[in-house]
N, CA, C and O atoms as a GROMACS GRO file, in nm:
protein
  336
    1MET      N    1  -0.583  -0.262   0.375
    1MET     CA    2  -0.595  -0.118   0.386
    1MET      C    3  -0.464  -0.054   0.339
    1MET      O    4  -0.357  -0.112   0.356
    2MET      N    5  -0.474   0.062   0.282
    2MET     CA    6  -0.356   0.131   0.229
    2MET      C    7  -0.276   0.192   0.343
    2MET      O    8  -0.333   0.249   0.436
    3GLU      N    9  -0.146   0.179   0.335
    3GLU     CA   10  -0.058   0.240   0.434
    3GLU      C   11  -0.060   0.392   0.418
    3GLU      O   12  -0.047   0.442   0.307
    4GLY      N   13  -0.074   0.464   0.526
    4GLY     CA   14  -0.070   0.609   0.522
    4GLY      C   15  -0.190   0.675   0.456
    4GLY      O   16  -0.187   0.795   0.429
    5ALA      N   17  -0.295   0.599   0.430
    5ALA     CA   18  -0.414   0.656   0.364
    5ALA      C   19  -0.487   0.748   0.462
    5ALA      O   20  -0.491   0.720   0.581
    6PRO      N   21  -0.544   0.857   0.413
    6PRO     CA   22  -0.621   0.945   0.502
    6PRO      C   23  -0.745   0.872   0.552
    6PRO      O   24  -0.799   0.785   0.484
    7TYR      N   25  -0.788   0.907   0.670
    7TYR     CA   26  -0.906   0.845   0.726
    7TYR      C   27  -0.981   0.947   0.810
    7TYR      O   28  -0.929   1.053   0.846
    8CYS      N   29  -1.103   0.913   0.840
    8CYS     CA   30  -1.187   1.001   0.920
    8CYS      C   31  -1.260   0.916   1.023
    8CYS      O   32  -1.322   0.816   0.989
    9VAL      N   33  -1.253   0.956   1.148
    9VAL     CA   34  -1.326   0.888   1.254
    9VAL      C   35  -1.436   0.981   1.299
    9VAL      O   36  -1.411   1.094   1.340
   10VAL      N   37  -1.558   0.932   1.292
   10VAL     CA   38  -1.673   1.014   1.330
   10VAL      C   39  -1.740   0.948   1.450
   10VAL      O   40  -1.764   0.827   1.451
   11SER      N   41  -1.770   1.027   1.547
   11SER     CA   42  -1.841   0.973   1.663
   11SER      C   43  -1.967   1.055   1.686
   11SER      O   44  -1.982   1.166   1.636
   12HIS      N   45  -2.054   1.000   1.761
   12HIS     CA   46  -2.181   1.064   1.791
   12HIS      C   47  -2.212   1.038   1.938
   12HIS      O   48  -2.189   0.928   1.989
   13ARG      N   49  -2.263   1.138   2.005
   13ARG     CA   50  -2.304   1.115   2.143
   13ARG      C   51  -2.422   1.203   2.178
   13ARG      O   52  -2.445   1.307   2.117
   14ARG      N   53  -2.494   1.158   2.277
   14ARG     CA   54  -2.600   1.239   2.337
   14ARG      C   55  -2.561   1.261   2.483
   14ARG      O   56  -2.540   1.166   2.558
   15TRP      N   57  -2.550   1.387   2.520
   15TRP     CA   58  -2.507   1.425   2.654
   15TRP      C   59  -2.626   1.478   2.731
   15TRP      O   60  -2.697   1.566   2.683
   16CYS      N   61  -2.647   1.424   2.850
   16CYS     CA   62  -2.756   1.472   2.936
   16CYS      C   63  -2.698   1.574   3.034
   16CYS      O   64  -2.616   1.538   3.119
   17PRO      N   65  -2.740   1.701   3.024
   17PRO     CA   66  -2.690   1.801   3.116
   17PRO      C   67  -2.740   1.779   3.259
   17PRO      O   68  -2.675   1.821   3.354
   18GLY      N   69  -2.854   1.714   3.275
   18GLY     CA   70  -2.907   1.689   3.409
   18GLY      C   71  -2.827   1.584   3.483
   18GLY      O   72  -2.793   1.602   3.600
   19CYS      N   73  -2.796   1.474   3.416
   19CYS     CA   74  -2.720   1.365   3.478
   19CYS      C   75  -2.569   1.382   3.459
   19CYS      O   76  -2.489   1.314   3.523
   20ARG      N   77  -2.532   1.473   3.370
   20ARG     CA   78  -2.391   1.499   3.337
   20ARG      C   79  -2.318   1.373   3.291
   20ARG      O   80  -2.212   1.338   3.342
   21ARG      N   81  -2.379   1.306   3.191
   21ARG     CA   82  -2.318   1.187   3.135
   21ARG      C   83  -2.373   1.161   2.995
   21ARG      O   84  -2.477   1.214   2.957
   22ASP      N   85  -2.300   1.077   2.919
   22ASP     CA   86  -2.350   1.031   2.791
   22ASP      C   87  -2.464   0.933   2.817
   22ASP      O   88  -2.458   0.853   2.910
   23VAL      N   89  -2.567   0.940   2.733
   23VAL     CA   90  -2.676   0.845   2.747
   23VAL      C   91  -2.690   0.766   2.617
   23VAL      O   92  -2.665   0.817   2.508
   24ASP      N   93  -2.729   0.641   2.631
   24ASP     CA   94  -2.750   0.555   2.515
   24ASP      C   95  -2.879   0.594   2.444
   24ASP      O   96  -2.968   0.656   2.502
   25GLU      N   97  -2.886   0.556   2.317
   25GLU     CA   98  -3.006   0.588   2.239
   25GLU      C   99  -3.130   0.521   2.299
   25GLU      O  100  -3.241   0.573   2.289
   26GLU      N  101  -3.110   0.404   2.361
   26GLU     CA  102  -3.222   0.332   2.423
   26GLU      C  103  -3.278   0.408   2.543
   26GLU      O  104  -3.390   0.382   2.586
   27GLU      N  105  -3.199   0.500   2.599
   27GLU     CA  106  -3.242   0.576   2.716
   27GLU      C  107  -3.314   0.706   2.678
   27GLU      O  108  -3.354   0.782   2.766
   28THR      N  109  -3.329   0.732   2.550
   28THR     CA  110  -3.390   0.858   2.507
   28THR      C  111  -3.519   0.835   2.432
   28THR      O  112  -3.540   0.731   2.370
   29VAL      N  113  -3.605   0.935   2.437
   29VAL     CA  114  -3.729   0.940   2.358
   29VAL      C  115  -3.729   1.074   2.285
   29VAL      O  116  -3.664   1.169   2.330
   30MET      N  117  -3.801   1.083   2.175
   30MET     CA  118  -3.808   1.207   2.099
   30MET      C  119  -3.932   1.285   2.141
   30MET      O  120  -4.041   1.229   2.150
   31ASN      N  121  -3.915   1.414   2.168
   31ASN     CA  122  -4.029   1.499   2.204
   31ASN      C  123  -4.095   1.553   2.078
   31ASN      O  124  -4.045   1.528   1.968
   32PRO      N  125  -4.207   1.627   2.089
   32PRO     CA  126  -4.276   1.678   1.971
   32PRO      C  127  -4.191   1.773   1.885
   32PRO      O  128  -4.218   1.790   1.766
   33GLU      N  129  -4.089   1.834   1.943
   33GLU     CA  130  -4.000   1.923   1.867
   33GLU      C  131  -3.886   1.845   1.802
   33GLU      O  132  -3.792   1.905   1.749
   34ASP      N  133  -3.892   1.712   1.807
   34ASP     CA  134  -3.792   1.623   1.748
   34ASP      C  135  -3.656   1.638   1.815
   34ASP      O  136  -3.552   1.635   1.749
   35GLU      N  137  -3.656   1.655   1.947
   35GLU     CA  138  -3.534   1.663   2.026
   35GLU      C  139  -3.526   1.538   2.114
   35GLU      O  140  -3.628   1.491   2.164
   36PRO      N  141  -3.405   1.484   2.134
   36PRO     CA  142  -3.392   1.367   2.222
   36PRO      C  143  -3.403   1.408   2.369
   36PRO      O  144  -3.335   1.501   2.414
   37VAL      N  145  -3.487   1.339   2.442
   37VAL     CA  146  -3.508   1.366   2.584
   37VAL      C  147  -3.465   1.243   2.662
   37VAL      O  148  -3.504   1.131   2.629
   38HIS      N  149  -3.385   1.263   2.767
   38HIS     CA  150  -3.341   1.152   2.851
   38HIS      C  151  -3.460   1.104   2.933
   38HIS      O  152  -3.516   1.180   3.012
   39ALA      N  153  -3.497   0.979   2.913
   39ALA     CA  154  -3.613   0.923   2.983
   39ALA      C  155  -3.590   0.913   3.134
   39ALA      O  156  -3.686   0.911   3.211
   40GLY      N  157  -3.466   0.908   3.176
   40GLY     CA  158  -3.435   0.894   3.318
   40GLY      C  159  -3.461   1.019   3.400
   40GLY      O  160  -3.500   1.009   3.516
   41CYS      N  161  -3.441   1.138   3.340
   41CYS     CA  162  -3.455   1.261   3.418
   41CYS      C  163  -3.540   1.368   3.349
   41CYS      O  164  -3.583   1.463   3.413
   42GLY      N  165  -3.564   1.354   3.218
   42GLY     CA  166  -3.649   1.450   3.149
   42GLY      C  167  -3.577   1.566   3.083
   42GLY      O  168  -3.642   1.650   3.021
   43TRP      N  169  -3.445   1.573   3.095
   43TRP     CA  170  -3.370   1.681   3.032
   43TRP      C  171  -3.358   1.656   2.881
   43TRP      O  172  -3.351   1.541   2.838
   44VAL      N  173  -3.355   1.763   2.803
   44VAL     CA  174  -3.327   1.753   2.660
   44VAL      C  175  -3.177   1.730   2.644
   44VAL      O  176  -3.095   1.806   2.697
   45CYS      N  177  -3.141   1.625   2.572
   45CYS     CA  178  -3.000   1.589   2.553
   45CYS      C  179  -2.935   1.678   2.447
   45CYS      O  180  -3.000   1.723   2.353
   46LEU      N  181  -2.807   1.703   2.466
   46LEU     CA  182  -2.728   1.776   2.368
   46LEU      C  183  -2.663   1.674   2.276
   46LEU      O  184  -2.602   1.577   2.323
   47GLU      N  185  -2.676   1.694   2.147
   47GLU     CA  186  -2.617   1.601   2.051
   47GLU      C  187  -2.491   1.661   1.992
   47GLU      O  188  -2.484   1.781   1.965
   48SER      N  189  -2.391   1.578   1.974
   48SER     CA  190  -2.269   1.623   1.908
   48SER      C  191  -2.220   1.512   1.817
   48SER      O  192  -2.244   1.394   1.841
   49GLY      N  193  -2.150   1.552   1.712
   49GLY     CA  194  -2.094   1.455   1.619
   49GLY      C  195  -2.180   1.435   1.498
   49GLY      O  196  -2.240   1.530   1.446
   50PHE      N  197  -2.185   1.315   1.452
   50PHE     CA  198  -2.254   1.274   1.330
   50PHE      C  199  -2.401   1.309   1.333
   50PHE      O  200  -2.470   1.278   1.430
   51ASP      N  201  -2.450   1.374   1.228
   51ASP     CA  202  -2.592   1.409   1.219
   51ASP      C  203  -2.658   1.320   1.116
   51ASP      O  204  -2.636   1.337   0.995
   52GLU      N  205  -2.739   1.226   1.163
   52GLU     CA  206  -2.804   1.131   1.073
   52GLU      C  207  -2.908   1.197   0.983
   52GLU      O  208  -2.949   1.138   0.883
   53GLY      N  209  -2.951   1.316   1.018
   53GLY     CA  210  -3.058   1.381   0.943
   53GLY      C  211  -3.014   1.451   0.815
   53GLY      O  212  -3.098   1.494   0.737
   54LEU      N  213  -2.884   1.463   0.792
   54LEU     CA  214  -2.837   1.531   0.672
   54LEU      C  215  -2.838   1.438   0.552
   54LEU      O  216  -2.799   1.322   0.566
   55PRO      N  217  -2.881   1.485   0.435
   55PRO     CA  218  -2.881   1.400   0.316
   55PRO      C  219  -2.740   1.352   0.285
   55PRO      O  220  -2.645   1.431   0.283
   56GLY      N  221  -2.725   1.223   0.260
   56GLY     CA  222  -2.596   1.167   0.226
   56GLY      C  223  -2.506   1.138   0.344
   56GLY      O  224  -2.392   1.097   0.326
   57SER      N  225  -2.554   1.159   0.465
   57SER     CA  226  -2.471   1.136   0.584
   57SER      C  227  -2.426   0.991   0.592
   57SER      O  228  -2.505   0.899   0.574
   58GLY      N  229  -2.297   0.974   0.618
   58GLY     CA  230  -2.244   0.840   0.638
   58GLY      C  231  -2.226   0.759   0.513
   58GLY      O  232  -2.203   0.638   0.521
   59ARG      N  233  -2.236   0.821   0.397
   59ARG     CA  234  -2.225   0.746   0.272
   59ARG      C  235  -2.105   0.794   0.193
   59ARG      O  236  -2.075   0.913   0.188
   60CYS      N  237  -2.037   0.699   0.132
   60CYS     CA  238  -1.925   0.731   0.043
   60CYS      C  239  -1.965   0.693  -0.099
   60CYS      O  240  -2.028   0.590  -0.121
   61SER      N  241  -1.927   0.776  -0.193
   61SER     CA  242  -1.955   0.746  -0.333
   61SER      C  243  -1.847   0.809  -0.420
   61SER      O  244  -1.768   0.891  -0.373
   62GLY      N  245  -1.845   0.772  -0.545
   62GLY     CA  246  -1.755   0.831  -0.642
   62GLY      C  247  -1.609   0.818  -0.604
   62GLY      O  248  -1.564   0.709  -0.568
   63PRO      N  249  -1.534   0.929  -0.611
   63PRO     CA  250  -1.390   0.925  -0.584
   63PRO      C  251  -1.356   0.880  -0.442
   63PRO      O  252  -1.254   0.814  -0.421
   64ASP      N  253  -1.440   0.915  -0.344
   64ASP     CA  254  -1.414   0.873  -0.207
   64ASP      C  255  -1.423   0.722  -0.193
   64ASP      O  256  -1.344   0.660  -0.122
   65LEU      N  257  -1.520   0.663  -0.260
   65LEU     CA  258  -1.535   0.518  -0.256
   65LEU      C  259  -1.418   0.449  -0.327
   65LEU      O  260  -1.371   0.346  -0.281
   66ALA      N  261  -1.373   0.507  -0.437
   66ALA     CA  262  -1.257   0.451  -0.509
   66ALA      C  263  -1.134   0.453  -0.419
   66ALA      O  264  -1.055   0.359  -0.422
   67LEU      N  265  -1.118   0.557  -0.341
   67LEU     CA  266  -1.004   0.566  -0.248
   67LEU      C  267  -1.011   0.454  -0.145
   67LEU      O  268  -0.910   0.392  -0.113
   68LEU      N  269  -1.130   0.430  -0.091
   68LEU     CA  270  -1.145   0.325   0.009
   68LEU      C  271  -1.115   0.187  -0.047
   68LEU      O  272  -1.064   0.100   0.023
   69HIS      N  273  -1.147   0.166  -0.175
   69HIS     CA  274  -1.124   0.037  -0.238
   69HIS      C  275  -0.986   0.026  -0.302
   69HIS      O  276  -0.951  -0.078  -0.358
   70GLY      N  277  -0.906   0.132  -0.293
   70GLY     CA  278  -0.769   0.127  -0.343
   70GLY      C  279  -0.755   0.129  -0.493
   70GLY      O  280  -0.663   0.068  -0.548
   71ALA      N  281  -0.844   0.198  -0.563
   71ALA     CA  282  -0.835   0.208  -0.708
   71ALA      C  283  -0.707   0.280  -0.748
   71ALA      O  284  -0.666   0.374  -0.680
   72PRO      N  285  -0.642   0.237  -0.857
   72PRO     CA  286  -0.517   0.301  -0.899
   72PRO      C  287  -0.535   0.451  -0.922
   72PRO      O  288  -0.629   0.494  -0.989
   73GLY      N  289  -0.445   0.530  -0.865
   73GLY     CA  290  -0.447   0.675  -0.883
   73GLY      C  291  -0.546   0.749  -0.796
   73GLY      O  292  -0.547   0.872  -0.796
   74SER      N  293  -0.628   0.678  -0.722
   74SER     CA  294  -0.731   0.746  -0.643
   74SER      C  295  -0.672   0.826  -0.528
   74SER      O  296  -0.724   0.933  -0.494
   75GLU      N  297  -0.565   0.776  -0.467
   75GLU     CA  298  -0.506   0.849  -0.356
   75GLU      C  299  -0.446   0.981  -0.403
   75GLU      O  300  -0.461   1.084  -0.338
   76ALA      N  301  -0.378   0.978  -0.518
   76ALA     CA  302  -0.319   1.101  -0.572
   76ALA      C  303  -0.428   1.201  -0.610
   76ALA      O  304  -0.413   1.321  -0.589
   77ALA      N  305  -0.538   1.151  -0.666
   77ALA     CA  306  -0.649   1.238  -0.703
   77ALA      C  307  -0.712   1.300  -0.578
   77ALA      O  308  -0.749   1.417  -0.578
   78TRP      N  309  -0.724   1.221  -0.472
   78TRP     CA  310  -0.784   1.271  -0.348
   78TRP      C  311  -0.696   1.380  -0.288
   78TRP      O  312  -0.747   1.483  -0.245
   79ILE      N  313  -0.564   1.359  -0.286
   79ILE     CA  314  -0.472   1.458  -0.231
   79ILE      C  315  -0.477   1.586  -0.312
   79ILE      O  316  -0.478   1.695  -0.254
   80ALA      N  317  -0.480   1.575  -0.445
   80ALA     CA  318  -0.488   1.694  -0.530
   80ALA      C  319  -0.617   1.770  -0.504
   80ALA      O  320  -0.617   1.894  -0.507
   81GLU      N  321  -0.726   1.700  -0.481
   81GLU     CA  322  -0.855   1.765  -0.454
   81GLU      C  323  -0.852   1.840  -0.321
   81GLU      O  324  -0.914   1.945  -0.309
   82GLN      N  325  -0.781   1.789  -0.222
   82GLN     CA  326  -0.774   1.853  -0.092
   82GLN      C  327  -0.694   1.984  -0.097
   82GLN      O  328  -0.716   2.073  -0.015
   83LYS      N  329  -0.603   1.995  -0.193
   83LYS     CA  330  -0.519   2.115  -0.205
   83LYS      C  331  -0.591   2.230  -0.272
   83LYS      O  332  -0.542   2.343  -0.271
   84LYS      N  333  -0.707   2.204  -0.332
   84LYS     CA  334  -0.782   2.309  -0.401
   84LYS      C  335  -0.843   2.405  -0.304
   84LYS      O  336  -0.909   2.501  -0.345
   0.00000   0.00000   0.00000
């Protein structure tokens, strides 16, 4: 891995307001409105973080992928792009 390279940490959670805790995906079912419901208490869970439903979510391509693989000049190109 490159020293000092930019990185992004993405997390995802489902929070049950009824139980006041994070719940695992195995503890939830989807209702007809496509919302996660906690099977333990029936509350609709609040989702935060990574959204799997967006096109391209969680995928790197092009210049971002070159940066991850350490291609020559990719870090400088990435920094220049961020300044725009």
